[in-house]
N, C-alpha and C positions, 0 to 999 in steps of 0.2 A: 414365164412362171415356172418354177422348179417343181417337179412332181414330189409328193411326200416320200420320204425315205423308206417307209414301210410298205409302199405300194408294190404290187406285183408288176412284172415286166409289161404285160398287156396294158395295165392301168396307167403305167408311166408313159407308155407310147400315146395313149389317148390324151393325156394331159399335155404332153409335148406338142402333139399335132394341133390340138385346139388352142394352144397358146401361141402358135406360130402365126404367120401372116401369108397373104397371097393364096396361091392355088392349094398349098398344103393344108391351110386352115379351112378353106372352102370345101375341100374334099372330106375333111374330118367332120365338118358340120353336116354335110350331106349323108355321110354314113351314120352319124348320130341320129339324124332325123329319121332315117329308115328304121333304125333299131327302136326308137321311141314310138314310131307309128305302129310297129308290130305290138309293142307293149300296150299302147292305148287301145288298139283293136281288140286285144285279148281282154282287157278290163271292161270295155264296152260290151263285148259279147257275153262276158261272165255276168254282168249286171242287167243284161237286156230284158230278162224275164220280169224285172221290177218295173220296167217302163215299156210295156207292150204297146202303149199308145203311140210311140214314136215310130215313124216310117223308116224304112231301110236307108233311104238317101240321107235322112236327117242323122241317123246313127253314124253313117260314114263321115258326114261333115263334122260330127262331134269328135270322132277319133282323130281326124286331121287337125282340127283346131287344138285338141289336147296335145298332140305331138308338137305342133308349132310352138305353143306356149311352154311346153316342157323343155324344148331346146333352148329357148330364151332363158328359162329359169336355171338350167344347168350351166349355161355360159356365164350368167350373172353370178352364180355361186360357186364357180370353179375353185376358188380359193378355199372353200369350205371342205373340199374333199380331203380326207385325212388318210386314205389308204387302208382303212380298217376293214373294208370289203372290196370286192372288185368294182372298178369304175362303172362297168355296165350295170351291175346290181344297184349301185348308188343312183345312177341316172334313171333307171327304170322306175324308181319310186316317184319321181317327178311326173312321169307319164301316167302312172296309175292314179295319182292324186288328181291331176288335171282332168282325166277322163271321168272319174267319179263326180267331181265337182260340176263339170259341164253337163253331165247327164242329169243331175239333180236340178240344176238351174233350168235346163231346157224342159224338163218334165213339169216344172212349176211356171213356165212362161205363160203369161196370160191368165193365170189362175189367181183368184183372190186369196190372199193369205189370211187365215183365221187368227185374229189377234186376241180375241176375248177368251178368258179362261173358262171354257165351257165343258171341256172333255174330262170331267171329274171321274168318270168311270175308269180311267186308267189307273186310279189308285185303289180300285176295289176288286181286283181280280182274285180268283181262287175260291175254294170252298171255305165257308166260315160257319162257326156255330152261332146261335142266336146272340149270346153275349158278345162274341167277337164282332158281329154285324152291328150291334148297338154301339159298341165302342168305336168302330170305324165311322159310323154315321155321325157320332159326336165330333170326331176328329175332322171330318170333312166339313161339317158346319163351321167349326172354328177356323179351319183353313180358308174357306171361302171368305169369311168375315175378315181374316187377317190380310188376304190378298187385296180386298177392297179398302181397308183402312190403314194398313201398315206400309204397303209398297207405294212408291212414287208412280205416277202414270207411266213413265218409261219402263220401270221395273215390271209393272203389271203387264205391259205389252210384251216384253221379252219373255217373262215367265209363262204367260199364256201361250205364246207362239211356240216356244221351244219345249217347255216341260209338259204342256198339256196337249197341244195340237200337233206336235211332231213335225213342225216346219224345220227343214234343214238349216243349220246355222249359217251356211254360206249364202243360201237364198235370202234369209232374213237380213243378213248384213248388206247384201246388194240392194234390197228394197228400201232399207232404212238409211242407206248411204253411210254405213259405218264399217268397222272391221270385226272379224271373228273374235279377236282378242278383247275388244271392248264389250262385245256381247257376252263372252264367257265371264268377264268380270261383273257385268250387270246381273247375270243369272246367279253367280256365286253370292253376290251381295243380297239379292232377293231371297235366296234360300236361307242365308244366315239370319236375315231379319225374321223370316217366317218361323224358323226353328226357335229363335230367342223368344218370340211372342208366344208360341205354343208352350214353351217351357214355363213361361211366366204364369200361364193359366193352368198349369198342371198337366199338360199334354206333351208328348214327345213324338218327333217324326224322324225316322232313321234314314239312312242313305237309300234304302229301297222304297222310301215314301210310304212306309207302313207305320201307322201311329200306335201309341199305346199310352195308357194313363200312368202317370208317375205316382209313386207313393202307394 
């Protein structure tokens, strides 16, 4: 594989070595793994306070698994490197993503995923005047009704888990045996249905999920 013309000398060397064969390629993969392991450990350490329940040995395993998978991802997508940044900067992103995903998955391992749309209080934060509270209560009642009557069972599950209960999308994708992309589409379709329904009854819900009466 030829390095991108715009790539810097160091990045071109990385591409050449990883595209080679034999000992040269093996050495480059070993160096890449060491770099991505450092990146994964950094990301795991940065996010550790969010997952205090995880033991130290588990955290180390997560960083190693993230580096392993990041190397595979980099090698698989080597042709996608365009030289717009340094190769190491581009590769680091794979390690950071893998570390974040694996931390979330491990933190939810063995936990029941809340799928019912019960956490309606996420829509009602902040100080409000009595008229605003009444308006919001009207919106939430209409929204609950719309979730029950307008959405399909699958849309209701995805909306409840992601929008209301804060389940990480990669965790939900793994539990439901689907992809992140499919869940994003389901969530987008569910929100579009809900907005259309609320607009039809004279209510509106914006991107911040705060509603207001139309007209």
